C-alpha positions in Angstrom: 93.4 -99.8 0.9 94.0 -97.8 -2.2 95.1 -94.8 -0.3 97.7 -97.1 1.7 98.8 -98.8 -1.5 99.6 -95.5 -3.0 101.4 -94.2 -0.1 103.4 -97.2 -0.1 104.2 -96.7 -3.7 105.2 -93.1 -3.3 107.6 -94.1 -0.4 109.3 -96.6 -2.7 109.4 -94.1 -5.4 111.1 -91.7 -3.0 113.4 -94.1 -1.4 114.4 -95.1 -5.0 114.8 -91.6 -6.0 117.4 -91.0 -2.9 119.0 -94.3 -3.1 119.8 -94.5 -6.9 122.2 -91.3 -7.2 123.9 -92.5 -4.2 124.3 -96.2 -5.6 125.9 -94.3 -8.6 128.0 -92.4 -6.7 129.4 -95.5 -4.8 129.8 -97.3 -7.9 131.6 -94.5 -10.4 135.0 -95.3 -8.4 134.7 -98.9 -9.4 133.8 -98.2 -13.2 136.6 -95.8 -13.2 139.1 -98.2 -11.9 137.8 -100.8 -14.6 138.2 -98.0 -17.3 141.7 -97.1 -16.3 142.7 -100.7 -16.2 142.0 -100.8 -19.7 143.9 -97.9 -20.8 147.7 -97.3 -21.1 149.4 -95.1 -18.8 149.4 -92.4 -21.2 145.7 -92.6 -21.7 145.0 -92.6 -17.8 146.9 -89.3 -17.5 145.3 -87.7 -20.8 143.5 -84.5 -20.3 140.6 -85.9 -22.1 137.9 -87.3 -19.8 137.2 -91.0 -20.8 134.3 -92.9 -19.3 134.2 -96.0 -21.4 136.7 -98.9 -21.6 139.6 -99.2 -24.0 141.4 -102.2 -25.4 144.9 -102.3 -23.3 143.7 -104.4 -20.4 145.4 -107.6 -21.7 148.6 -105.6 -22.2 148.4 -104.0 -18.8 148.1 -107.4 -17.1 150.9 -109.1 -19.4 153.2 -106.1 -18.0 151.9 -106.8 -14.4 152.6 -110.2 -14.7 156.1 -109.9 -16.1 156.9 -107.5 -13.3 155.4 -109.2 -10.3 154.3 -112.7 -11.0 150.8 -111.7 -10.0 149.0 -114.6 -10.5 151.4 -116.6 -7.9 150.7 -113.7 -5.6 146.9 -113.9 -6.0 146.9 -117.8 -5.5 149.3 -116.9 -2.1 146.6 -114.4 -1.0 143.6 -116.6 -1.8 145.3 -119.4 0.2 146.4 -117.2 3.1 142.9 -115.5 3.3 140.8 -118.9 3.2 142.9 -120.7 5.8 143.1 -117.4 8.1 139.3 -117.1 7.7 138.6 -120.6 8.8 141.0 -120.8 11.5 140.0 -117.4 13.0 136.3 -118.0 12.6 136.8 -121.3 14.9 138.9 -119.8 17.2 136.6 -116.6 17.7 133.5 -119.0 17.8 135.1 -121.1 20.7 136.2 -117.8 22.7 132.8 -116.5 22.2 131.1 -119.8 23.4 133.1 -119.7 26.7 132.5 -116.1 27.1 128.9 -116.5 26.8 128.1 -119.7 28.1 130.5 -120.3 31.1 130.9 -118.8 34.5 134.3 -118.4 35.9 136.4 -116.5 37.7 137.9 -113.2 36.1 135.4 -113.5 33.0 134.5 -109.9 33.3 138.4 -108.9 33.3 138.9 -111.2 30.2 136.0 -109.4 28.3 137.2 -106.2 29.6 140.7 -106.9 28.2 139.5 -108.0 24.9 137.2 -104.7 24.5 140.6 -102.7 25.2 142.5 -104.2 22.5 139.9 -103.1 20.2 141.0 -99.7 20.7 144.7 -100.2 20.3 145.9 -99.4 16.6 147.9 -101.9 14.9 150.8 -99.5 14.6 151.1 -99.9 18.4 151.9 -103.8 18.3 153.2 -104.3 14.9 156.9 -103.5 16.1 156.7 -106.2 19.0 154.9 -108.7 17.1 157.5 -108.2 14.3 160.2 -108.8 16.7 158.6 -111.7 18.1 157.8 -113.4 15.0 160.7 -112.6 12.9 163.8 -112.7 15.5 162.4 -114.6 18.4 160.7 -117.7 16.5 162.6 -117.3 13.2 159.4 -117.3 10.9 159.7 -114.9 8.6 159.0 -115.6 4.9 156.5 -118.5 5.9 152.9 -119.1 5.7 153.0 -119.5 9.3 153.9 -115.7 9.8 151.4 -114.7 7.6 148.4 -116.5 9.2 149.1 -117.3 12.8 150.0 -113.8 14.2 146.5 -112.3 13.3 144.2 -115.0 14.0 142.8 -113.7 17.3 140.3 -111.4 16.5 138.8 -109.2 19.3 135.8 -108.1 17.1 135.1 -111.5 16.2 135.0 -112.7 19.7 132.7 -110.1 21.0 130.7 -110.8 17.7 130.3 -114.5 18.3 129.7 -113.9 22.1 126.6 -111.8 21.5 125.4 -114.6 18.8 125.7 -117.2 21.6 124.1 -114.9 24.3 120.9 -114.6 22.4 120.2 -118.4 22.1 118.2 -120.0 24.7 120.2 -121.5 27.6 117.1 -124.0 28.1 118.1 -125.9 24.8 121.6 -126.5 25.9 120.5 -127.5 29.4 118.3 -130.2 27.9 121.2 -131.6 25.7 123.6 -131.9 28.8 120.4 -133.6 30.5 120.3 -136.0 27.5 124.1 -136.8 28.1 125.5 -134.8 25.3 128.9 -133.9 25.5 130.2 -130.2 25.8 132.1 -130.3 22.6 129.0 -132.0 20.8 126.8 -129.3 22.1 129.1 -126.6 20.7 129.8 -128.2 17.2 126.1 -129.8 16.5 123.7 -127.4 18.4 125.6 -123.9 18.7 127.4 -123.7 15.7 124.4 -124.4 13.1 122.2 -122.0 15.1 125.2 -119.4 14.7 125.3 -120.0 11.0 124.3 -116.4 9.8 126.5 -114.7 12.4 129.6 -117.0 11.2 129.1 -116.2 7.5 128.9 -112.3 8.2 132.1 -112.8 10.4 133.6 -114.9 7.6 133.1 -112.2 5.1 134.6 -109.6 7.3 137.6 -111.7 8.2 138.4 -112.9 4.6 138.1 -109.1 3.4 140.4 -108.2 6.1 143.1 -110.6 5.4 142.7 -110.1 1.9 143.3 -106.4 2.0 146.3 -106.6 4.6 149.2 -105.0 3.2 151.5 -103.7 6.1 152.0 -107.1 8.2 152.6 -109.2 4.7 155.0 -106.3 3.6 156.9 -106.4 7.0 157.1 -110.3 7.7 158.1 -111.3 4.1 161.0 -110.2 2.0 161.2 -112.9 -0.6 159.5 -112.2 -4.1 157.9 -115.9 -4.1 156.2 -115.2 -0.8 154.4 -111.8 -1.8 150.9 -111.4 -1.5 148.8 -109.6 -4.2 148.5 -106.3 -2.6 152.4 -106.4 -1.7 153.0 -107.5 -5.3 151.0 -104.3 -6.4 152.9 -102.0 -4.2 156.1 -103.0 -5.8 155.1 -101.4 -9.2 155.4 -98.2 -7.3 159.2 -97.0 -8.3 161.4 -94.0 -7.4 161.7 -93.2 -11.1 158.6 -95.1 -12.8 155.3 -96.0 -11.7 153.3 -98.9 -13.9 149.8 -97.3 -13.5 148.0 -99.4 -16.1 149.3 -102.7 -14.2 148.2 -101.2 -10.9 144.7 -100.5 -12.2 144.6 -104.0 -13.7 145.9 -105.6 -10.7 143.3 -103.6 -8.5 140.5 -104.5 -10.8 141.2 -108.5 -10.3 141.7 -108.0 -6.5 138.2 -106.0 -6.3 136.4 -108.5 -8.5 136.4 -111.5 -6.3 135.2 -109.5 -3.4 132.4 -108.3 -5.1 131.3 -111.7 -6.4 131.3 -113.1 -3.1 129.4 -110.2 -1.4 126.9 -110.3 -4.0 126.5 -114.3 -3.5 126.7 -114.0 0.3 125.0 -110.6 0.9 121.9 -112.3 2.4 123.9 -114.2 4.9 125.9 -111.3 5.7 122.8 -108.7 6.4 121.1 -111.9 8.3 124.2 -112.1 10.5 124.8 -108.5 10.9 121.2 -107.8 12.0 121.2 -110.9 14.4 124.3 -109.3 16.0 122.6 -105.9 16.6 119.7 -107.6 18.2 119.8 -108.0 22.1 
């Protein structure tokens, strides 16, 4: 027993010895982003190596707010990401449930098409999507244009399909025998069982919407409809770049995601692990 405990201790020490430097390497850019957000533009490009925060964060944020109304852009990003995540998780769960539990003609074709859409880069569909939304539907500079077009997520559908496929079919058959309706089986039985997978998918979709830059840049031209990443992009001009403001804004964009992940990392890891088991 003592030899086993010693061997386990040595493995843990070796694992920490390998992972600690890797963690430091991963966290170092985040730390430097925070340091740069507290420095002036001159200090950022100073030849001296500075590893500790300065005192210019408030001034950088004031300049950022004056140039972009960044607080309003943050609220727009929060609203868009929250609504998009909720609706997308709901739609992908419904599609995943149908593909996992119902048998219908063309089911394999539908799954194949969904798999095929994953291989398409966004640049292939962005121009037709922009023409359809902006010219045909006249929805440019609206919340609908920001939220609705990217709602259907192929990866999310396959993710939820895998989660529902792993659940015992006898459970749902027993509910049907008891007279439970299909929508009640989905809402009251299937979704609670898929909660870890849904939490992991929600984090992925929220992060995708939060960092989305190209589509909000194309579909919205009004300053009052800018999301936070687009607002940061406006600080890069032809003759002037506000690097201090960009670093302060990037820090404010990164901090909420880190907090969300820290609090939900257990659900995220459990959902990813559940989706990987067949």
